[in-house]
N, C-alpha and C positions, 0 to 999 in steps of 0.2 A: 504494500500500500504506500503510495507516495505521500510525502509530507505536504502540508498546506503551507502556502507562502505566509510569511509573517507580515502583519500590518505594520507599515513604517512610513515615515515621511520626514523630510528634513526638519529638524527641530523638535521631533517627537520625544516625549519622556517615557522611558521604559523602566519597569522594575524587573531586573534580570536576576535569575537564580541559577546556579550551577552546582552540581553535587558530584562527589567522587563516585567512581564506579563501585557498585555494590555497597554504597555508603561508606567506603573506605576513606581514610585520611588523605587530603590533598595538600596538607602542610605538615611536615614532620617537625619543624622548628621555626623560630623567628626569622631565620635567614630565608626560608621559603616564603613566608608571609611578606617580608620586606621586598623580595624579588617580585612577587605578584603585584604589590602596590606600586613599585617602580614601573612595571609594565603598564599598569592602568594609567599612571601619570603620563608616560610616553605616548601611548595610543591616544589618550584624551587630548593631549596637547597638539599632537600632529594633525588630528582630525578636527580640531576646533570644536570639540564636544565638551560637555560638562558632566561632572560627577557630583550629584547632590547628596548622596549617602552611600556608605559602604559598611559592611561587617564581614570580617573573615572569621569563620568558625573552623573547627578541625576538619570537617568533611564537606562543607559547603560554603558558598559565598552569596551574599546579597549585594547588588549594586543598583543604584537609581541613576540612570544616565539620560542625558539629553543628547541626541545625535547632532552632529555637525555636518561636515562635508561628506561623510561616509555613512552608508546604511548600517543599522545595528548589526546585521549579520556579518558584515565585513569587520566591524570593530571587534566583535566577539571572536571571530575566527583568528584575527591577529593576536588578540589577548590570550586566548586559550591555547592556541598552537604554540605561541612563544613561551608561555609558561610551561606547557607540557614538555617541550623539548629541553628547556632548562632543568626542570624537575627530574626528568628521566636521566639526563646526563649527570647531574649532581649525585643522584642516588643509584646510579648504575643499573638502570632498569630500562625496559623497552615496551612495556604494555601501555594500553589506554589508561588515561588518568580520570577522565570525566565520564559520567553515566549519561548515555544518550546525548541529545543536544541540549543546550541550555534552554531554560524556560524564560520567556519574556512576556510581560503583561503591559500593554499600552496604558499609560496613566493619564487620567484627566487632571489638569493642574488645579482646578478649583473644585471642591475643597480637599480633594484626596491627597494631593502632594505632601502637604505638611504632615498629615497622619502617617503617610507611607515613610517619610524620612524618620519620624519618631519610631515607628515599628522596626525599621532596619537597624537604627542605631542602638536600640534597646535589646536586640537579639543576644548579644553576649551575656547579658544579665538573665534573660529568659532561660538560656541553656546552661546557666551556672558556670560560665567561664570566669565570671567575676561575681563576688559575693554580695555586692551592694551597689547602689547608684553612685555613691562616693568613689568606689573603686573602679567604676566605669570611666570616669574622667581620665585617669592616667593610662587606660588600656589603649595602646596605639593602633589596634587593628579594628577599630570602629571609628566613624566620624563624629561620635557623640561630643567629645571635648572640643573639636574644631567648631562645631555649630554653637556650642555653649559660649565659647570665647567670641565668636562673631556677633552673637546677640548681646554680649556684655554681661552674661550671667556668670557669677562666680560661686 
């Protein structure tokens, strides 16, 4: 059965989720997470896209992205292929890393975007990677603290 085309348009906002194959870990340590975030930054910058929210968990990732010059499918292909190649080389493996293709949901900006950003940034707290909201601020693999500082919240 063929895949349905994704709904996309320049400037569209997407909630993107990608999970490790068989729910396995896609990050073994902070170096892997840092590499993933570097790739997100590079791809976003090159394509004049925006990232409104992110949360890296052990076996999956949430991103809220606004497309720029490149469709979401191309952005994600560059990001996931680049990360998989780097991960496999670093960990001396050759298998697939991600389960199926990523999931993306087109987001209406009003009023859902703010709630979506909140949902994504609080994910590490929900899955108990951090024990409290205070400990979420210094957690570097969620955009929570960046949003709080942009809003002047301390």
